[in-house]
N, CA, C and O atoms as a Tripos MOL2 file, in Angstrom:
@<TRIPOS>MOLECULE
protein
  208   207    52     0     0
PROTEIN
NO_CHARGES

@<TRIPOS>ATOM
      1 N           0.8780   -1.0910    0.2020 N.3       1 MET1
      2 CA         -0.2670   -0.0040   -0.0810 C.3       1 MET1
      3 C           0.9740    1.0880    0.0420 C.2       1 MET1
      4 O           2.0040    0.9870    0.7080 O.2       1 MET1
      5 N           0.5470    2.1300   -0.7920 N.am      2 ASP2
      6 CA          1.4110    3.5240   -0.8500 C.3       2 ASP2
      7 C           0.8030    4.8210   -0.1500 C.2       2 ASP2
      8 O          -0.3030    5.0820   -0.6230 O.2       2 ASP2
      9 N           1.0860    5.4320    0.5360 N.am      3 ALA3
     10 CA          0.7960    6.3200    0.7440 C.3       3 ALA3
     11 C           0.6240    7.4720    0.3600 C.2       3 ALA3
     12 O           1.7080    8.0360    0.5080 O.2       3 ALA3
     13 N          -0.3450    8.3920   -0.1860 N.am      4 THR4
     14 CA         -0.5800    9.4530   -0.4610 C.3       4 THR4
     15 C          -0.2520   10.8010    0.3990 C.2       4 THR4
     16 O           0.0080   10.7650    1.6010 O.2       4 THR4
     17 N          -0.2960   11.8940   -0.3160 N.am      5 VAL5
     18 CA          0.2070   13.4600    0.0400 C.3       5 VAL5
     19 C          -0.7810   14.1840   -0.4770 C.2       5 VAL5
     20 O          -0.9150   14.4180   -1.6780 O.2       5 VAL5
     21 N          -1.4330   14.5240    0.3210 N.am      6 ALA6
     22 CA         -2.4120   15.5010   -0.6750 C.3       6 ALA6
     23 C          -1.9430   17.0450   -0.8550 C.2       6 ALA6
     24 O          -2.4310   17.7180   -1.7630 O.2       6 ALA6
     25 N          -1.2120   17.4540   -0.1790 N.am      7 ALA7
     26 CA         -0.8510   18.8110   -0.2160 C.3       7 ALA7
     27 C           0.6150   18.5650   -0.2560 C.2       7 ALA7
     28 O           1.2160   17.5500    0.0960 O.2       7 ALA7
     29 N           1.1890   19.9140   -0.8520 N.am      8 SER8
     30 CA          3.0840   19.7800   -0.5950 C.3       8 SER8
     31 C           3.0270   20.0320    0.5020 C.2       8 SER8
     32 O           2.0760   20.4740    1.1460 O.2       8 SER8
     33 N           4.6970   19.6090    1.0190 N.am      9 LEU9
     34 CA          5.0850   19.6330    2.2020 C.3       9 LEU9
     35 C           6.2490   20.6440    2.2550 C.2       9 LEU9
     36 O           7.0860   20.8350    1.3730 O.2       9 LEU9
     37 N           6.1450   21.2750    3.4860 N.am     10 THR10
     38 CA          7.5430   21.8360    3.8290 C.3      10 THR10
     39 C           8.7900   21.1940    4.4080 C.2      10 THR10
     40 O           8.7110   20.1740    5.0930 O.2      10 THR10
     41 N           9.7530   21.6940    4.1770 N.am     11 PHE11
     42 CA         10.9490   20.5800    4.4370 C.3      11 PHE11
     43 C          10.8440   20.1330    5.7630 C.2      11 PHE11
     44 O          11.0560   18.9570    6.0570 O.2      11 PHE11
     45 N          10.4870   21.1170    6.7050 N.am     12 GLU12
     46 CA          9.9900   20.7280    8.2840 C.3      12 GLU12
     47 C           9.3070   19.4250    8.4240 C.2      12 GLU12
     48 O           9.6270   18.4330    9.0790 O.2      12 GLU12
     49 N           8.0570   19.7090    7.4810 N.am     13 ALA13
     50 CA          7.0080   18.5700    7.1380 C.3      13 ALA13
     51 C           7.5560   17.2380    6.9290 C.2      13 ALA13
     52 O           7.2800   16.1860    7.5040 O.2      13 ALA13
     53 N           8.5370   17.5280    5.8280 N.am     14 PHE14
     54 CA          9.0020   16.3680    5.2470 C.3      14 PHE14
     55 C          10.0840   15.2260    5.9150 C.2      14 PHE14
     56 O          10.2100   14.0120    5.7550 O.2      14 PHE14
     57 N          10.8320   16.2850    6.7820 N.am     15 LEU15
     58 CA         11.3890   15.4290    7.8050 C.3      15 LEU15
     59 C          11.0620   14.6690    8.7310 C.2      15 LEU15
     60 O          11.6970   13.6690    9.0650 O.2      15 LEU15
     61 N           9.7130   15.1970    9.3940 N.am     16 ALA16
     62 CA          8.8200   14.5360   10.3290 C.3      16 ALA16
     63 C           8.0020   13.4910    9.4490 C.2      16 ALA16
     64 O           7.5550   12.5460   10.0990 O.2      16 ALA16
     65 N           7.7760   13.4930    8.3200 N.am     17 TRP17
     66 CA          6.6920   12.8600    7.4450 C.3      17 TRP17
     67 C           7.2120   11.1190    7.4800 C.2      17 TRP17
     68 O           8.4270   11.0220    7.3080 O.2      17 TRP17
     69 N           6.6220   10.0190    7.6370 N.am     18 ASP18
     70 CA          6.8990    8.8040    7.7690 C.3      18 ASP18
     71 C           5.7730    8.0510    7.1710 C.2      18 ASP18
     72 O           4.7080    7.9390    7.7770 O.2      18 ASP18
     73 N           6.0370    7.3610    5.6200 N.am     19 ASP19
     74 CA          4.7490    6.7600    4.9440 C.3      19 ASP19
     75 C           4.7980    5.3020    5.4610 C.2      19 ASP19
     76 O           4.0870    4.5000    4.8560 O.2      19 ASP19
     77 N           5.4470    4.9070    6.3680 N.am     20 GLY20
     78 CA          5.3720    3.5670    6.8390 C.3      20 GLY20
     79 C           5.7570    2.3590    6.1040 C.2      20 GLY20
     80 O           5.2100    1.2970    6.4030 O.2      20 GLY20
     81 N           6.5220    2.3980    5.2960 N.am     21 THR21
     82 CA          7.1660    1.4170    4.1800 C.3      21 THR21
     83 C           8.7290    1.3050    4.6480 C.2      21 THR21
     84 O           9.2630    0.2190    4.8700 O.2      21 THR21
     85 N           9.3810    2.5330    4.7660 N.am     22 GLY22
     86 CA         10.7430    2.1160    5.2000 C.3      22 GLY22
     87 C          11.4600    2.8090    3.7570 C.2      22 GLY22
     88 O          12.6400    3.0330    4.0240 O.2      22 GLY22
     89 N          11.2710    3.0510    2.9110 N.am     23 ARG23
     90 CA         11.9810    3.2680    1.8610 C.3      23 ARG23
     91 C          12.1490    4.8180    2.1200 C.2      23 ARG23
     92 O          11.5220    5.5620    2.8750 O.2      23 ARG23
     93 N          13.3840    5.1130    1.0950 N.am     24 SER24
     94 CA         14.0020    6.4700    1.7820 C.3      24 SER24
     95 C          13.5340    7.2940    0.5510 C.2      24 SER24
     96 O          13.6230    6.7160   -0.5320 O.2      24 SER24
     97 N          13.0340    8.5940    0.5640 N.am     25 PHE25
     98 CA         12.2130    9.1610   -0.7230 C.3      25 PHE25
     99 C          13.1410   10.8890   -0.4240 C.2      25 PHE25
    100 O          13.5340   11.3220    0.6590 O.2      25 PHE25
    101 N          13.2310   11.3980   -1.4880 N.am     26 GLU26
    102 CA         13.3230   12.9300   -1.4810 C.3      26 GLU26
    103 C          12.2100   13.7960   -1.7820 C.2      26 GLU26
    104 O          11.2100   13.4570   -2.4150 O.2      26 GLU26
    105 N          12.4270   14.8680   -1.3200 N.am     27 LEU27
    106 CA         11.4960   16.2670   -1.4060 C.3      27 LEU27
    107 C          11.6420   17.0570   -2.7380 C.2      27 LEU27
    108 O          12.5120   17.8950   -2.9770 O.2      27 LEU27
    109 N          10.3900   16.5440   -3.7750 N.am     28 ARG28
    110 CA         11.3050   17.3560   -5.0030 C.3      28 ARG28
    111 C           9.7480   18.0270   -5.1660 C.2      28 ARG28
    112 O           8.6940   17.3920   -5.2000 O.2      28 ARG28
    113 N           9.9410   19.6690   -5.2680 N.am     29 ASP29
    114 CA          8.7790   20.3520   -5.5000 C.3      29 ASP29
    115 C           7.5490   20.4450   -5.0580 C.2      29 ASP29
    116 O           6.4950   20.6340   -5.6650 O.2      29 ASP29
    117 N           7.9710   20.1670   -3.0160 N.am     30 GLY30
    118 CA          7.0740   19.8780   -2.4670 C.3      30 GLY30
    119 C           6.4040   18.5550   -2.2840 C.2      30 GLY30
    120 O           5.4960   18.3260   -1.4840 O.2      30 GLY30
    121 N           7.0100   17.6220   -3.2010 N.am     31 LEU31
    122 CA          6.3150   16.2350   -3.0640 C.3      31 LEU31
    123 C           7.3750   15.2490   -2.5530 C.2      31 LEU31
    124 O           8.5760   15.5200   -2.5740 O.2      31 LEU31
    125 N           6.9480   14.2580   -2.1590 N.am     32 PRO32
    126 CA          7.8090   13.1150   -1.7540 C.3      32 PRO32
    127 C           8.2010   12.0400   -2.8220 C.2      32 PRO32
    128 O           7.2470   11.3250   -3.1290 O.2      32 PRO32
    129 N           9.1560   11.8070   -3.3420 N.am     33 MET33
    130 CA          9.6880   11.0500   -4.5510 C.3      33 MET33
    131 C          10.2430    9.9170   -3.8040 C.2      33 MET33
    132 O          10.8620   10.1110   -2.7580 O.2      33 MET33
    133 N           9.9800    8.2850   -4.4710 N.am     34 PRO34
    134 CA         10.9570    7.4810   -3.5710 C.3      34 PRO34
    135 C          12.5540    7.1880   -4.6360 C.2      34 PRO34
    136 O          12.6670    7.1190   -5.8600 O.2      34 PRO34
    137 N          13.4360    7.0900   -3.7050 N.am     35 LEU35
    138 CA         14.6390    7.1590   -4.5270 C.3      35 LEU35
    139 C          14.7960    5.7910   -5.0470 C.2      35 LEU35
    140 O          14.5840    4.8540   -4.2760 O.2      35 LEU35
    141 N          15.1980    5.5300   -6.4620 N.am     36 SER36
    142 CA         15.4350    4.0640   -7.0380 C.3      36 SER36
    143 C          16.4790    3.5980   -6.1090 C.2      36 SER36
    144 O          17.3820    4.1070   -5.4450 O.2      36 SER36
    145 N          15.9480    2.3180   -6.3500 N.am     37 GLU37
    146 CA         16.8200    1.2100   -5.6350 C.3      37 GLU37
    147 C          18.3800    1.2310   -6.4040 C.2      37 GLU37
    148 O          18.3960    1.8530   -7.4660 O.2      37 GLU37
    149 N          19.1760    0.8510   -6.1340 N.am     38 PRO38
    150 CA         20.9400    0.9550   -6.8280 C.3      38 PRO38
    151 C          20.7240   -0.7850   -7.8070 C.2      38 PRO38
    152 O          20.1000   -1.7930   -7.4770 O.2      38 PRO38
    153 N          21.3320   -0.5620   -8.7240 N.am     39 THR39
    154 CA         21.6500   -1.7380   -9.8930 C.3      39 THR39
    155 C          22.9970   -2.2230   -9.5740 C.2      39 THR39
    156 O          23.7660   -1.8820   -8.6750 O.2      39 THR39
    157 N          23.1180   -3.1150  -10.5310 N.am     40 ALA40
    158 CA         23.9690   -3.8330  -10.6460 C.3      40 ALA40
    159 C          25.5730   -2.9830  -10.6440 C.2      40 ALA40
    160 O          26.6420   -3.2730  -10.1070 O.2      40 ALA40
    161 N          25.1820   -1.9230  -11.4380 N.am     41 LYS41
    162 CA         26.1900   -1.2570  -11.9410 C.3      41 LYS41
    163 C          26.8020   -0.1380  -10.8050 C.2      41 LYS41
    164 O          27.9510    0.3020  -10.7640 O.2      41 LYS41
    165 N          25.8250    0.1320  -10.0250 N.am     42 HIS42
    166 CA         25.7050    1.0160   -8.7880 C.3      42 HIS42
    167 C          26.9890    0.3630   -8.0880 C.2      42 HIS42
    168 O          28.0990    0.8530   -7.8830 O.2      42 HIS42
    169 N          26.5720   -0.6580   -7.8470 N.am     43 GLU43
    170 CA         27.3540   -1.5010   -6.8970 C.3      43 GLU43
    171 C          29.0110   -1.9420   -7.1970 C.2      43 GLU43
    172 O          29.8780   -2.1880   -6.3580 O.2      43 GLU43
    173 N          29.1120   -1.9480   -8.6240 N.am     44 ASP44
    174 CA         30.7270   -1.9700   -9.1890 C.3      44 ASP44
    175 C          31.1610   -0.8660   -9.0000 C.2      44 ASP44
    176 O          32.2250   -0.7590   -8.3900 O.2      44 ASP44
    177 N          30.5000    0.2450   -9.4450 N.am     45 LEU45
    178 CA         31.0090    1.5530   -9.4820 C.3      45 LEU45
    179 C          31.5990    1.8470   -7.8990 C.2      45 LEU45
    180 O          32.7260    2.3390   -7.8450 O.2      45 LEU45
    181 N          31.0380    1.6260   -6.8800 N.am     46 ILE46
    182 CA         31.1710    1.8380   -5.4260 C.3      46 ILE46
    183 C          32.2660    0.8310   -5.3190 C.2      46 ILE46
    184 O          33.3010    1.3340   -4.8820 O.2      46 ILE46
    185 N          32.3450   -0.4300   -5.5870 N.am     47 GLN47
    186 CA         33.7130   -1.2510   -5.5620 C.3      47 GLN47
    187 C          34.7670   -0.8370   -5.8350 C.2      47 GLN47
    188 O          35.7760   -1.0160   -5.1520 O.2      47 GLN47
    189 N          34.7060   -0.1890   -6.9230 N.am     48 ARG48
    190 CA         36.1630    0.3780   -7.6470 C.3      48 ARG48
    191 C          36.0790    1.4560   -6.5970 C.2      48 ARG48
    192 O          36.6690    1.2030   -5.5470 O.2      48 ARG48
    193 N          35.5150    2.4990   -6.6790 N.am     49 LEU49
    194 CA         35.7400    3.3730   -5.6980 C.3      49 LEU49
    195 C          36.2620    3.2440   -4.3570 C.2      49 LEU49
    196 O          36.9670    4.1120   -3.8440 O.2      49 LEU49
    197 N          35.8810    2.0330   -3.7100 N.am     50 CYS50
    198 CA         36.4410    1.8610   -2.6660 C.3      50 CYS50
    199 C          37.9840    1.1450   -2.4570 C.2      50 CYS50
    200 O          38.7760    1.1870   -1.5160 O.2      50 CYS50
    201 N          38.0230    0.5050   -3.7220 N.am     51 ALA51
    202 CA         39.3910   -0.0290   -4.0820 C.3      51 ALA51
    203 C          40.5600    0.8790   -4.3540 C.2      51 ALA51
    204 O          41.6970    0.4090   -4.2950 O.2      51 ALA51
    205 N          40.3360    2.3190   -4.6900 N.am     52 TYR52
    206 CA         40.9360    3.2050   -5.0300 C.3      52 TYR52
    207 C          41.6710    3.5840   -4.0320 C.2      52 TYR52
    208 O          42.4270    4.5480   -4.1530 O.2      52 TYR52
@<TRIPOS>BOND
     1     1     2 1
     2     2     3 1
     3     3     4 2
     4     3     5 am
     5     5     6 1
     6     6     7 1
     7     7     8 2
     8     7     9 am
     9     9    10 1
    10    10    11 1
    11    11    12 2
    12    11    13 am
    13    13    14 1
    14    14    15 1
    15    15    16 2
    16    15    17 am
    17    17    18 1
    18    18    19 1
    19    19    20 2
    20    19    21 am
    21    21    22 1
    22    22    23 1
    23    23    24 2
    24    23    25 am
    25    25    26 1
    26    26    27 1
    27    27    28 2
    28    27    29 am
    29    29    30 1
    30    30    31 1
    31    31    32 2
    32    31    33 am
    33    33    34 1
    34    34    35 1
    35    35    36 2
    36    35    37 am
    37    37    38 1
    38    38    39 1
    39    39    40 2
    40    39    41 am
    41    41    42 1
    42    42    43 1
    43    43    44 2
    44    43    45 am
    45    45    46 1
    46    46    47 1
    47    47    48 2
    48    47    49 am
    49    49    50 1
    50    50    51 1
    51    51    52 2
    52    51    53 am
    53    53    54 1
    54    54    55 1
    55    55    56 2
    56    55    57 am
    57    57    58 1
    58    58    59 1
    59    59    60 2
    60    59    61 am
    61    61    62 1
    62    62    63 1
    63    63    64 2
    64    63    65 am
    65    65    66 1
    66    66    67 1
    67    67    68 2
    68    67    69 am
    69    69    70 1
    70    70    71 1
    71    71    72 2
    72    71    73 am
    73    73    74 1
    74    74    75 1
    75    75    76 2
    76    75    77 am
    77    77    78 1
    78    78    79 1
    79    79    80 2
    80    79    81 am
    81    81    82 1
    82    82    83 1
    83    83    84 2
    84    83    85 am
    85    85    86 1
    86    86    87 1
    87    87    88 2
    88    87    89 am
    89    89    90 1
    90    90    91 1
    91    91    92 2
    92    91    93 am
    93    93    94 1
    94    94    95 1
    95    95    96 2
    96    95    97 am
    97    97    98 1
    98    98    99 1
    99    99   100 2
   100    99   101 am
   101   101   102 1
   102   102   103 1
   103   103   104 2
   104   103   105 am
   105   105   106 1
   106   106   107 1
   107   107   108 2
   108   107   109 am
   109   109   110 1
   110   110   111 1
   111   111   112 2
   112   111   113 am
   113   113   114 1
   114   114   115 1
   115   115   116 2
   116   115   117 am
   117   117   118 1
   118   118   119 1
   119   119   120 2
   120   119   121 am
   121   121   122 1
   122   122   123 1
   123   123   124 2
   124   123   125 am
   125   125   126 1
   126   126   127 1
   127   127   128 2
   128   127   129 am
   129   129   130 1
   130   130   131 1
   131   131   132 2
   132   131   133 am
   133   133   134 1
   134   134   135 1
   135   135   136 2
   136   135   137 am
   137   137   138 1
   138   138   139 1
   139   139   140 2
   140   139   141 am
   141   141   142 1
   142   142   143 1
   143   143   144 2
   144   143   145 am
   145   145   146 1
   146   146   147 1
   147   147   148 2
   148   147   149 am
   149   149   150 1
   150   150   151 1
   151   151   152 2
   152   151   153 am
   153   153   154 1
   154   154   155 1
   155   155   156 2
   156   155   157 am
   157   157   158 1
   158   158   159 1
   159   159   160 2
   160   159   161 am
   161   161   162 1
   162   162   163 1
   163   163   164 2
   164   163   165 am
   165   165   166 1
   166   166   167 1
   167   167   168 2
   168   167   169 am
   169   169   170 1
   170   170   171 1
   171   171   172 2
   172   171   173 am
   173   173   174 1
   174   174   175 1
   175   175   176 2
   176   175   177 am
   177   177   178 1
   178   178   179 1
   179   179   180 2
   180   179   181 am
   181   181   182 1
   182   182   183 1
   183   183   184 2
   184   183   185 am
   185   185   186 1
   186   186   187 1
   187   187   188 2
   188   187   189 am
   189   189   190 1
   190   190   191 1
   191   191   192 2
   192   191   193 am
   193   193   194 1
   194   194   195 1
   195   195   196 2
   196   195   197 am
   197   197   198 1
   198   198   199 1
   199   199   200 2
   200   199   201 am
   201   201   202 1
   202   202   203 1
   203   203   204 2
   204   203   205 am
   205   205   206 1
   206   206   207 1
   207   207   208 2
@<TRIPOS>SUBSTRUCTURE
     1 MET1         2 RESIDUE 1 A MET
     2 ASP2         6 RESIDUE 1 A ASP
     3 ALA3        10 RESIDUE 1 A ALA
     4 THR4        14 RESIDUE 1 A THR
     5 VAL5        18 RESIDUE 1 A VAL
     6 ALA6        22 RESIDUE 1 A ALA
     7 ALA7        26 RESIDUE 1 A ALA
     8 SER8        30 RESIDUE 1 A SER
     9 LEU9        34 RESIDUE 1 A LEU
    10 THR10       38 RESIDUE 1 A THR
    11 PHE11       42 RESIDUE 1 A PHE
    12 GLU12       46 RESIDUE 1 A GLU
    13 ALA13       50 RESIDUE 1 A ALA
    14 PHE14       54 RESIDUE 1 A PHE
    15 LEU15       58 RESIDUE 1 A LEU
    16 ALA16       62 RESIDUE 1 A ALA
    17 TRP17       66 RESIDUE 1 A TRP
    18 ASP18       70 RESIDUE 1 A ASP
    19 ASP19       74 RESIDUE 1 A ASP
    20 GLY20       78 RESIDUE 1 A GLY
    21 THR21       82 RESIDUE 1 A THR
    22 GLY22       86 RESIDUE 1 A GLY
    23 ARG23       90 RESIDUE 1 A ARG
    24 SER24       94 RESIDUE 1 A SER
    25 PHE25       98 RESIDUE 1 A PHE
    26 GLU26      102 RESIDUE 1 A GLU
    27 LEU27      106 RESIDUE 1 A LEU
    28 ARG28      110 RESIDUE 1 A ARG
    29 ASP29      114 RESIDUE 1 A ASP
    30 GLY30      118 RESIDUE 1 A GLY
    31 LEU31      122 RESIDUE 1 A LEU
    32 PRO32      126 RESIDUE 1 A PRO
    33 MET33      130 RESIDUE 1 A MET
    34 PRO34      134 RESIDUE 1 A PRO
    35 LEU35      138 RESIDUE 1 A LEU
    36 SER36      142 RESIDUE 1 A SER
    37 GLU37      146 RESIDUE 1 A GLU
    38 PRO38      150 RESIDUE 1 A PRO
    39 THR39      154 RESIDUE 1 A THR
    40 ALA40      158 RESIDUE 1 A ALA
    41 LYS41      162 RESIDUE 1 A LYS
    42 HIS42      166 RESIDUE 1 A HIS
    43 GLU43      170 RESIDUE 1 A GLU
    44 ASP44      174 RESIDUE 1 A ASP
    45 LEU45      178 RESIDUE 1 A LEU
    46 ILE46      182 RESIDUE 1 A ILE
    47 GLN47      186 RESIDUE 1 A GLN
    48 ARG48      190 RESIDUE 1 A ARG
    49 LEU49      194 RESIDUE 1 A LEU
    50 CYS50      198 RESIDUE 1 A CYS
    51 ALA51      202 RESIDUE 1 A ALA
    52 TYR52      206 RESIDUE 1 A TYR
């Protein structure tokens, strides 16, 4: 189940907001947007950076 927000949020309201799913969100134009999950390419890049 996805939680919806009827009105745009302020930054302070966004910090206190929790949709209960455990996902990470970013605030874009007053609306919480879910962050994408990392792909294998992201993980490969992080491993290379850590190796340096």
